[in-house]
C-alpha positions as CSV (number, residue, x, y, z in Angstrom):
1,M,20.0,-31.0,-129.8
2,R,23.5,-32.2,-129.0
3,C,23.7,-35.8,-128.0
4,K,26.6,-37.6,-126.2
5,T,26.7,-41.3,-125.3
6,E,28.8,-41.8,-122.3
7,T,28.7,-45.6,-122.0
8,S,26.6,-48.4,-123.4
9,S,24.2,-48.1,-120.5
10,S,24.3,-44.3,-119.9
11,L,23.1,-41.5,-122.1
12,T,23.2,-37.8,-121.6
13,K,21.4,-35.3,-123.9
14,S,21.7,-31.6,-123.6
15,F,19.3,-29.0,-125.1
16,L,18.8,-25.4,-124.4
17,G,21.1,-25.5,-121.4
18,N,19.1,-28.4,-119.8
19,Q,20.1,-32.0,-119.5
20,I,18.6,-35.4,-119.5
21,S,20.7,-38.2,-118.1
22,C,20.0,-41.9,-118.4
23,S,21.5,-44.9,-116.6
24,I,20.6,-48.5,-116.2
25,T,18.0,-47.5,-113.5
26,E,16.3,-44.4,-114.9
27,C,16.3,-41.3,-117.1
28,Q,15.9,-38.0,-115.3
29,G,16.3,-34.3,-116.1
30,T,14.9,-30.8,-115.7
31,Y,13.8,-28.1,-118.1
32,V,14.1,-24.6,-116.6
33,G,12.9,-21.7,-118.7
34,K,9.9,-20.1,-120.4
35,E,6.7,-22.0,-120.6
36,F,5.7,-20.4,-123.9
37,I,7.7,-18.6,-126.6
38,N,5.7,-16.9,-129.4
39,G,2.6,-19.0,-128.4
40,E,4.6,-22.2,-128.7
41,D,4.5,-24.6,-125.7
42,I,8.3,-24.8,-125.2
43,A,8.2,-26.2,-121.6
44,H,5.9,-29.1,-122.6
45,Q,8.4,-30.1,-125.3
46,F,10.5,-31.4,-122.5
47,S,8.1,-34.4,-122.4
48,N,9.0,-35.1,-126.1
49,K,12.8,-34.9,-125.3
50,M,12.4,-37.2,-122.3
51,S,10.3,-39.7,-124.3
52,A,13.0,-39.9,-127.0
53,A,15.7,-40.3,-124.4
54,V,13.8,-43.1,-122.6
55,G,13.1,-44.9,-125.8
56,D,16.8,-44.6,-126.8
57,Q,17.9,-45.9,-123.4
58,L,15.4,-48.9,-123.4
59,K,16.9,-49.9,-126.8
60,V,20.5,-49.6,-125.4
61,L,19.5,-51.7,-122.4
62,Y,17.9,-54.3,-124.6
63,K,20.8,-54.5,-127.0
64,T,23.2,-55.0,-124.0
65,G,21.0,-57.7,-122.4
66,A,19.8,-55.5,-119.5
67,Y,16.2,-56.1,-120.4
68,S,14.0,-53.5,-118.8
69,K,10.7,-51.6,-118.9
70,V,9.5,-48.3,-117.4
71,D,8.2,-48.4,-113.8
72,F,5.1,-46.3,-114.4
73,K,4.1,-46.3,-110.7
74,N,7.3,-44.5,-109.7
75,I,7.5,-41.8,-112.4
76,T,8.1,-38.4,-110.7
77,M,6.8,-35.2,-112.4
78,T,7.0,-31.7,-111.0
79,T,6.3,-28.3,-112.7
80,K,7.2,-25.7,-110.2
81,G,6.4,-22.2,-111.3
82,M,4.0,-23.3,-114.1
83,G,1.6,-20.4,-114.8
84,S,4.1,-17.8,-113.9
85,G,5.8,-17.7,-117.3
86,E,8.9,-19.5,-116.0
87,V,8.9,-23.1,-115.0
88,S,11.1,-25.8,-113.6
89,Y,9.8,-29.1,-115.1
90,Y,11.5,-32.1,-113.5
91,L,11.0,-35.7,-114.7
92,S,12.3,-39.0,-113.3
93,I,11.4,-42.1,-115.3
94,P,12.7,-45.2,-113.6
95,F,13.2,-48.7,-115.1
96,I,12.5,-52.1,-113.8
97,A,14.7,-55.1,-114.8
98,V,12.8,-58.0,-116.4
99,N,14.0,-61.6,-116.9
100,T,13.7,-62.0,-120.7
101,K,14.0,-60.0,-123.8
102,C,10.3,-60.7,-124.7
103,N,9.2,-59.1,-121.4
104,A,11.2,-56.0,-122.1
105,Y,9.9,-52.8,-123.8
106,T,12.0,-50.9,-126.3
107,S,9.8,-47.9,-127.3
108,F,8.4,-45.1,-125.3
109,D,6.1,-42.0,-125.8
110,H,3.6,-39.8,-124.1
111,V,0.5,-37.7,-124.6
112,G,-0.4,-34.8,-122.4
113,G,-0.8,-31.1,-121.9
114,W,-1.0,-28.2,-119.6
115,N,-4.4,-27.9,-117.9
116,H,-6.3,-30.0,-120.4
117,A,-7.1,-33.6,-120.9
118,P,-4.6,-35.5,-123.1
119,A,-5.8,-36.8,-126.5
120,L,-5.1,-40.4,-125.6
121,S,-7.4,-42.1,-128.2
122,Q,-5.6,-40.2,-131.0
123,R,-2.1,-41.1,-129.7
124,K,-3.1,-44.7,-129.4
125,A,-4.3,-44.8,-133.0
126,Q,-1.0,-43.2,-134.1
127,L,1.1,-45.7,-132.3
128,Q,-0.8,-48.9,-133.3
129,Q,1.2,-49.3,-136.5
130,L,4.5,-49.5,-134.5
131,L,3.4,-52.5,-132.3
132,L,4.8,-56.0,-132.5
133,P,1.9,-58.1,-133.9
134,G,-0.3,-59.5,-131.1
135,E,1.0,-56.9,-128.6
136,H,-0.7,-53.9,-127.1
137,L,0.3,-50.5,-125.8
138,D,1.2,-50.4,-122.1
139,I,-0.2,-47.1,-120.8
140,S,0.3,-45.5,-117.4
141,K,-2.5,-44.1,-115.3
142,L,-2.9,-40.4,-115.8
143,K,-0.1,-38.5,-114.0
144,I,-1.0,-34.9,-113.0
145,T,1.4,-32.4,-111.4
146,A,0.1,-30.0,-108.6
147,E,0.2,-27.2,-111.2
148,G,-1.9,-29.1,-113.8
149,L,0.4,-30.8,-116.3
150,Q,-1.3,-34.0,-117.3
151,E,0.5,-36.9,-119.0
152,Y,0.0,-40.5,-120.0
153,W,3.2,-42.4,-120.5
154,I,3.2,-45.2,-123.1
155,Q,5.6,-48.1,-123.7
156,W,5.5,-50.9,-126.2
157,K,7.6,-53.7,-127.9
158,H,9.2,-52.4,-131.1
159,K,8.0,-54.5,-134.0
160,T,11.5,-54.6,-135.7
161,I,13.8,-54.7,-132.7
162,Q,11.7,-57.4,-130.9
163,A,10.6,-59.3,-134.0
164,K,11.7,-62.6,-132.5
165,C,9.2,-62.2,-129.7
166,E,6.2,-62.7,-132.0
């Protein structure tokens, strides 16, 4: 994956001819291509790429004093063509500004899958060690595209970056 930082509050990542762009208000991007290659869920890997970009952007925003968190309610997910072998997977993950650094979130992940329930309890167990002491994971309601992609989006306060918020 090639990564290029444009400004302190903007991030663009390119991979396999697709792009994710991040600003002070959101990260958004589209994966267009094969759903599966050699049995590997290639299209769903876009959720991993987006999660990494959002986590990176939340950290950039935090370090520049633009304290933010993800606006779960307004996440947009579409998976046009899913099931046909070729998919256009679009994601928009918006941010909400918060007043203080201790109300901000600096880490982001997901758990999900195509046409099956996400393994949320396992992901929660994996992420527990990354939490700021006394904090909890902030988890979205289950988001489901018309074609059956199911995702939970998860944010939390990074225990090292936000250590002063204990």
